C-alpha positions as CSV (number, residue, x, y, z in Angstrom):
1,M,0.0,-15.4,-17.3
2,P,3.5,-14.2,-18.1
3,T,6.2,-15.3,-15.7
4,V,8.0,-12.3,-14.2
5,N,11.3,-12.8,-12.4
6,Q,12.2,-11.3,-9.1
7,E,14.0,-8.2,-10.6
8,Q,10.9,-7.5,-12.7
9,K,8.3,-7.6,-9.9
10,R,6.3,-4.4,-9.4
11,H,6.9,-3.2,-5.9
12,I,3.6,-1.6,-4.8
13,A,3.0,1.0,-2.1
14,I,-0.6,0.8,-0.9
15,L,-1.8,4.0,0.7
16,G,-4.9,2.9,2.7
17,S,-4.3,-0.8,2.9
18,T,-6.9,-1.4,5.6
19,G,-9.8,0.0,3.6
20,S,-12.0,-1.8,1.1
21,I,-9.8,-1.1,-1.9
22,G,-6.6,-1.7,0.0
23,T,-7.7,-5.1,1.3
24,Q,-8.9,-6.2,-2.1
25,A,-5.7,-5.1,-3.7
26,L,-3.8,-7.3,-1.3
27,E,-6.0,-10.2,-2.4
28,V,-5.0,-9.4,-6.0
29,I,-1.3,-9.3,-5.0
30,S,-1.7,-12.7,-3.1
31,A,-3.0,-14.3,-6.3
32,N,-0.1,-12.8,-8.3
33,E,2.9,-13.1,-6.1
34,D,5.2,-13.7,-9.1
35,V,4.2,-10.3,-10.5
36,F,3.8,-8.0,-7.5
37,Q,5.6,-7.3,-4.2
38,V,4.2,-5.4,-1.3
39,E,6.7,-2.6,-0.5
40,V,4.7,-0.2,1.6
41,L,1.5,-0.5,3.7
42,T,-0.2,2.4,5.4
43,A,-3.3,2.9,7.5
44,N,-5.0,5.9,9.2
45,T,-6.1,4.5,12.5
46,N,-6.7,0.7,12.0
47,A,-3.5,-0.5,13.7
48,D,-4.8,-4.0,14.4
49,L,-5.4,-4.8,10.7
50,L,-2.3,-3.0,9.6
51,I,-0.2,-5.2,11.9
52,Q,-1.9,-8.4,10.6
53,Q,-1.2,-7.3,7.0
54,A,2.4,-6.4,7.8
55,L,3.0,-9.8,9.4
56,K,1.6,-11.6,6.4
57,Y,3.1,-9.6,3.5
58,Q,6.4,-8.5,5.2
59,P,6.6,-5.0,3.5
60,N,9.7,-2.9,3.7
61,V,7.8,0.0,5.3
62,V,4.7,0.4,7.4
63,V,3.1,3.8,8.2
64,I,0.4,4.4,10.7
65,A,-0.9,8.0,10.3
66,D,-2.3,8.1,13.8
67,E,0.9,8.9,15.6
68,S,-0.5,7.8,18.9
69,Q,-0.5,4.2,17.7
70,R,3.0,4.1,16.3
71,E,4.4,2.4,19.4
72,T,1.7,-0.3,19.3
73,V,2.6,-1.0,15.7
74,S,6.3,-0.9,16.4
75,N,6.1,-3.3,19.3
76,A,3.9,-5.8,17.3
77,L,6.4,-5.8,14.4
78,R,9.6,-5.6,16.4
79,D,10.7,-9.1,15.2
80,T,10.3,-8.3,11.6
81,D,12.4,-6.2,9.2
82,C,9.7,-3.6,8.6
83,K,10.6,0.0,9.1
84,I,7.8,1.7,11.1
85,Y,6.8,5.4,10.6
86,G,4.0,7.4,12.1
87,G,2.1,10.6,11.2
88,S,0.3,11.7,8.0
89,S,3.4,13.5,6.7
90,A,5.2,10.1,6.4
91,L,2.8,9.1,3.6
92,A,4.3,11.7,1.3
93,D,7.9,10.6,2.3
94,V,7.6,6.8,1.8
95,V,6.1,7.0,-1.7
96,Q,9.3,8.7,-3.0
97,M,11.5,5.7,-2.1
98,D,13.5,4.3,-4.9
99,S,12.2,0.8,-4.1
100,V,8.6,1.8,-4.9
101,H,7.5,1.3,-8.5
102,F,3.7,1.8,-8.3
103,V,1.6,3.6,-5.8
104,L,-2.0,2.6,-5.2
105,T,-3.8,5.6,-3.6
106,A,-6.7,4.1,-1.7
107,L,-7.0,6.8,0.9
108,V,-10.4,8.4,1.6
109,G,-11.1,12.0,0.7
110,F,-8.8,15.0,0.7
111,S,-6.1,13.2,2.6
112,G,-4.9,11.6,-0.7
113,L,-3.8,14.9,-2.3
114,L,-0.4,15.6,-0.8
115,P,0.9,12.0,-1.0
116,T,-0.3,11.7,-4.6
117,L,1.5,14.9,-5.6
118,A,4.7,13.7,-3.8
119,A,4.5,10.3,-5.7
120,I,4.1,12.1,-9.0
121,R,7.0,14.4,-8.4
122,A,9.1,11.3,-7.6
123,G,8.1,9.8,-11.0
124,K,5.9,7.0,-9.6
125,H,3.1,5.6,-11.7
126,I,-0.3,6.0,-9.8
127,A,-3.2,3.5,-9.6
128,I,-5.7,6.1,-8.4
129,A,-8.7,5.0,-6.3
130,N,-8.8,8.3,-4.4
131,K,-11.1,10.2,-6.8
132,E,-11.1,13.2,-4.4
133,T,-7.5,14.1,-5.4
134,L,-8.6,14.8,-9.0
135,V,-11.9,16.4,-7.8
136,V,-10.1,18.9,-5.6
137,A,-7.0,19.7,-7.7
138,G,-7.5,17.9,-11.1
139,E,-5.7,20.6,-13.1
140,L,-2.7,20.7,-10.8
141,V,-2.4,16.9,-10.6
142,T,-2.8,16.1,-14.3
143,K,-0.4,18.9,-15.3
144,L,2.2,17.5,-12.9
145,A,1.7,14.0,-14.1
146,Q,2.3,15.1,-17.7
147,E,5.5,17.0,-16.7
148,N,6.8,13.9,-14.9
149,K,5.7,11.4,-17.5
150,V,3.6,9.6,-14.9
151,M,0.6,7.4,-15.7
152,L,-2.6,7.9,-13.8
153,L,-4.3,4.5,-14.0
154,P,-8.0,4.7,-12.8
155,V,-9.2,2.1,-10.3
156,D,-12.9,3.2,-10.1
157,S,-14.8,0.7,-12.1
158,E,-16.4,3.3,-14.3
159,H,-13.2,5.1,-15.1
160,S,-11.3,1.8,-15.6
161,A,-14.1,0.9,-18.1
162,I,-13.5,4.1,-20.0
163,F,-9.8,3.6,-19.9
164,Q,-10.1,0.1,-21.2
165,C,-12.3,1.2,-24.0
166,L,-9.8,3.8,-25.1
167,V,-6.8,1.4,-25.4
168,G,-5.8,1.5,-29.1
169,E,-8.0,4.5,-29.8
170,N,-5.3,7.2,-29.4
171,M,-6.1,8.8,-32.8
172,N,-9.9,8.8,-32.4
173,P,-11.4,11.7,-30.5
174,I,-14.1,11.1,-27.9
175,E,-17.5,12.5,-28.7
176,K,-19.1,11.6,-25.4
177,I,-18.8,9.2,-22.4
178,Y,-21.5,7.6,-20.3
179,L,-20.7,6.8,-16.7
180,T,-23.1,4.2,-15.4
181,C,-24.6,4.3,-11.9
182,S,-26.5,1.7,-10.0
183,G,-28.8,4.3,-8.4
184,G,-27.8,3.1,-5.0
185,P,-30.2,1.8,-2.2
186,F,-32.6,4.7,-2.7
187,R,-33.2,4.5,-6.5
188,G,-36.8,5.5,-7.3
189,K,-37.4,7.1,-3.9
190,N,-38.8,10.7,-3.7
191,R,-37.9,13.4,-1.2
192,T,-40.8,12.5,1.1
193,E,-39.7,8.9,1.3
194,L,-36.1,10.1,2.0
195,A,-36.9,12.6,4.7
196,N,-36.4,10.0,7.4
197,A,-33.9,7.8,5.6
198,T,-31.5,6.2,8.1
199,C,-27.8,5.6,8.0
200,Q,-28.4,1.8,8.1
201,Q,-30.6,2.0,5.0
202,A,-28.1,4.2,3.1
203,L,-25.3,1.7,3.8
204,K,-27.1,-1.2,2.2
205,H,-25.8,-0.8,-1.4
206,P,-27.5,-3.3,-3.7
207,N,-24.5,-4.3,-5.8
208,W,-21.1,-3.2,-4.3
209,D,-19.3,-3.9,-1.0
210,M,-17.5,-0.6,-0.2
211,G,-16.4,1.6,2.7
212,S,-19.0,3.6,4.6
213,K,-18.1,7.0,3.1
214,I,-18.3,6.0,-0.6
215,T,-21.5,4.0,0.1
216,I,-23.2,7.0,1.5
217,D,-21.9,9.0,-1.5
218,S,-23.4,6.4,-3.7
219,A,-26.8,6.7,-2.0
220,S,-26.8,10.5,-2.4
221,L,-25.4,10.3,-6.0
222,M,-22.5,12.4,-4.9
223,N,-20.1,9.6,-5.7
224,K,-21.3,9.8,-9.3
225,G,-20.9,13.6,-9.2
226,L,-17.3,13.2,-8.0
227,E,-16.7,10.7,-10.7
228,V,-18.0,13.1,-13.4
229,I,-15.3,15.6,-12.3
230,E,-12.7,12.9,-12.1
231,A,-13.5,11.9,-15.7
232,K,-13.0,15.4,-16.9
233,W,-9.4,15.4,-15.8
234,L,-8.5,11.8,-16.5
235,F,-9.7,12.0,-20.1
236,G,-9.5,15.7,-21.0
237,L,-13.2,16.2,-21.5
238,E,-15.6,19.1,-21.3
239,P,-18.7,18.9,-19.0
240,E,-21.1,18.5,-22.0
241,Q,-19.1,15.4,-23.0
242,I,-19.9,13.5,-19.8
243,D,-23.3,12.0,-19.1
244,V,-24.6,9.7,-16.4
245,I,-27.1,6.9,-16.9
246,V,-28.6,4.7,-14.1
247,H,-28.0,1.0,-14.8
248,P,-29.3,-0.9,-11.8
249,Q,-27.6,-4.2,-12.6
250,S,-24.1,-2.7,-12.6
251,I,-22.9,-5.0,-15.4
252,L,-22.1,-2.5,-18.1
253,H,-19.6,-0.3,-16.3
254,S,-19.3,2.7,-18.7
255,I,-19.4,3.6,-22.4
256,V,-17.3,5.6,-24.8
257,Q,-19.0,7.2,-27.9
258,F,-16.7,8.2,-30.8
259,E,-17.1,10.8,-33.5
260,D,-18.6,8.3,-36.0
261,G,-21.3,7.4,-33.5
262,S,-19.8,4.0,-32.6
263,M,-19.9,3.1,-29.0
264,K,-17.6,0.8,-26.9
265,A,-18.5,-0.5,-23.5
266,Q,-16.8,-2.6,-20.8
267,M,-18.8,-5.2,-19.0
268,G,-18.4,-7.6,-16.1
269,L,-19.7,-8.6,-12.7
270,P,-19.5,-5.9,-10.0
271,D,-16.1,-6.9,-8.5
272,M,-13.5,-4.2,-7.6
273,K,-10.7,-6.7,-7.8
274,L,-10.9,-6.7,-11.6
275,P,-10.2,-2.9,-12.1
276,I,-7.6,-3.1,-9.3
277,Q,-5.7,-5.9,-11.0
278,Y,-6.0,-4.2,-14.4
279,A,-4.5,-1.0,-13.1
280,L,-1.6,-2.7,-11.2
281,G,-0.8,-5.0,-14.1
282,F,-1.3,-2.6,-17.0
283,P,-0.6,-3.1,-19.9
284,L,-1.0,-6.8,-19.2
285,R,-4.3,-8.5,-18.5
286,L,-3.4,-11.0,-15.8
287,E,-5.1,-14.3,-15.5
288,S,-7.7,-14.5,-12.8
289,D,-10.2,-16.8,-11.2
290,F,-12.8,-14.0,-10.7
291,P,-16.4,-15.1,-11.3
292,R,-17.5,-14.8,-15.0
293,F,-20.5,-12.9,-16.2
294,Q,-23.2,-15.1,-17.8
295,F,-25.7,-13.4,-20.1
296,V,-28.4,-16.0,-19.3
297,D,-28.2,-14.9,-15.6
298,Y,-29.1,-11.3,-16.7
299,P,-31.8,-11.5,-19.3
300,Q,-32.5,-7.8,-19.0
301,L,-30.0,-4.9,-18.7
302,T,-31.9,-1.7,-18.1
303,F,-31.1,2.0,-18.2
304,E,-32.8,5.2,-17.0
305,K,-32.0,8.9,-16.3
306,P,-30.8,9.9,-12.9
307,D,-33.3,11.9,-10.8
308,K,-31.3,15.2,-10.2
309,K,-34.3,16.9,-8.5
310,T,-34.3,14.4,-5.7
311,F,-30.6,13.7,-5.6
312,R,-29.3,17.2,-5.9
313,N,-25.7,16.4,-5.3
314,L,-25.2,15.2,-8.9
315,G,-26.3,18.6,-10.1
316,F,-24.0,20.4,-7.6
317,A,-21.1,18.4,-9.0
318,Y,-21.8,19.4,-12.6
319,D,-22.2,23.1,-11.5
320,A,-18.9,23.0,-9.6
321,M,-17.1,21.4,-12.6
322,S,-18.4,24.0,-15.0
323,R,-17.5,26.8,-12.6
324,G,-14.0,25.4,-12.0
325,G,-11.4,27.1,-9.8
326,N,-11.8,26.0,-6.2
327,A,-15.5,25.2,-6.5
328,P,-14.9,21.4,-6.7
329,C,-12.7,21.6,-3.7
330,V,-15.5,23.3,-1.7
331,L,-17.9,20.6,-3.0
332,N,-15.7,17.8,-1.8
333,A,-14.8,19.3,1.6
334,A,-18.5,20.2,2.4
335,N,-19.5,16.7,1.4
336,E,-16.9,15.0,3.5
337,I,-18.1,16.8,6.6
338,A,-21.8,16.4,5.7
339,V,-21.3,12.6,5.3
340,S,-19.5,12.4,8.6
341,G,-22.4,14.3,10.2
342,F,-24.9,11.9,8.6
343,L,-22.9,8.8,9.8
344,T,-23.0,10.2,13.3
345,Q,-26.7,11.1,13.1
346,K,-26.1,14.8,13.4
347,V,-27.8,15.6,10.1
348,G,-30.5,14.0,8.0
349,F,-30.0,12.4,4.6
350,L,-31.6,15.3,2.6
351,Q,-29.9,17.9,4.8
352,M,-26.5,16.8,3.5
353,S,-27.3,18.5,0.2
354,D,-28.5,21.7,2.0
355,L,-25.1,22.0,3.8
356,I,-23.2,21.5,0.5
357,E,-25.3,24.0,-1.4
358,R,-24.7,26.7,1.3
359,A,-21.0,26.1,1.3
360,L,-20.9,26.4,-2.5
361,N,-22.7,29.7,-2.2
362,E,-20.8,31.2,0.6
363,I,-17.1,30.1,0.5
364,A,-15.1,32.6,-1.5
365,F,-14.5,31.6,-5.1
366,I,-10.9,31.5,-6.5
367,E,-10.7,31.3,-10.2
368,S,-7.0,30.1,-10.6
369,P,-6.1,28.4,-7.3
370,Q,-2.6,27.2,-6.3
371,L,-1.9,24.4,-4.0
372,T,-2.0,26.7,-0.9
373,D,-5.4,27.9,-2.1
374,Y,-6.7,24.3,-2.2
375,L,-5.4,23.6,1.3
376,E,-7.0,26.8,2.7
377,T,-10.3,26.3,0.8
378,D,-10.5,22.8,2.2
379,R,-9.7,24.0,5.8
380,E,-12.2,26.9,5.6
381,T,-15.0,24.8,4.1
382,R,-14.7,22.1,6.7
383,A,-14.8,24.7,9.5
384,F,-17.8,26.4,7.9
385,V,-19.9,23.1,7.6
386,K,-18.9,21.9,11.0
387,D,-20.2,25.2,12.5
388,M,-23.5,24.6,10.7
389,L,-23.7,21.1,12.1
């Protein structure tokens, strides 16, 4: 691995450091301390873990979005040099600091939008693990990134795979991409079998260790639907250029097909630390001790079509993407509340799709939304679905 001196270290702001992506990113940074420096750590409510991380990594700035816990964090870190801020608005402020080089957006859901926009306006390159930001306001985000010459480096394993396959292919148009999908814990189940599916069952993903929200999204195939919309904006694609295939082994992460019919794929064991490290270190591939894939351990790699009749959320995502405007924003907000309702046992697994469908049908459509429209659509949709719950 190339040696990087102190002045060349990449100073990283991790938005959502206590979540699954954030904690794995810190593992990557620990293994590459001569390359990366933790500059900012933020958490929503998990003050205890945030304090532990701050004591270990000694960042310049710590943010706890839950203002009520700011004093607790401040007291725990009073003997350090960390600057402590509270409140969600602080997230958009700290990413603009001159000392920040890269921003890893690992927040969950709509909450990532405003901090990401602030970082882009400040000219910070983004390692984006918060797919909802592009789902909700992809046109706005990508246009702003182009204007500010900011890289959007995908962290999702599927989009990282597409990105890696496109390196060196600037002059070669994409004919089609295939996003792979494990199928989640309910692959092969029908609606009758899913009628009484429990939260505990849905959280048992066969291949990936992720946070609860994304794991439920994977079980309902909404995660793949959100990724389809994210891919449209990341790679400048039309809906008909994006396909989804179920690949239960999660070894082949995604595929690009070019105009001559040739296809390139990226493969590896299901480990999120690899795409995290690739994004933070781009354009370098940093040495790692991650487990290596062995072909003899996987004598069969299989593929099948997704069941859109049973898992309706994937179809909703395609419809919202094709419709455009604020429809993906409605989709995302409705899904976030529906998933929260399922996790708290207020709604059944299949009923999540019913809530999303009704919101898509009844929330007013805006063809060319501005930022204020996205914010209002998100607020209105959340209130609408909460009322149904």
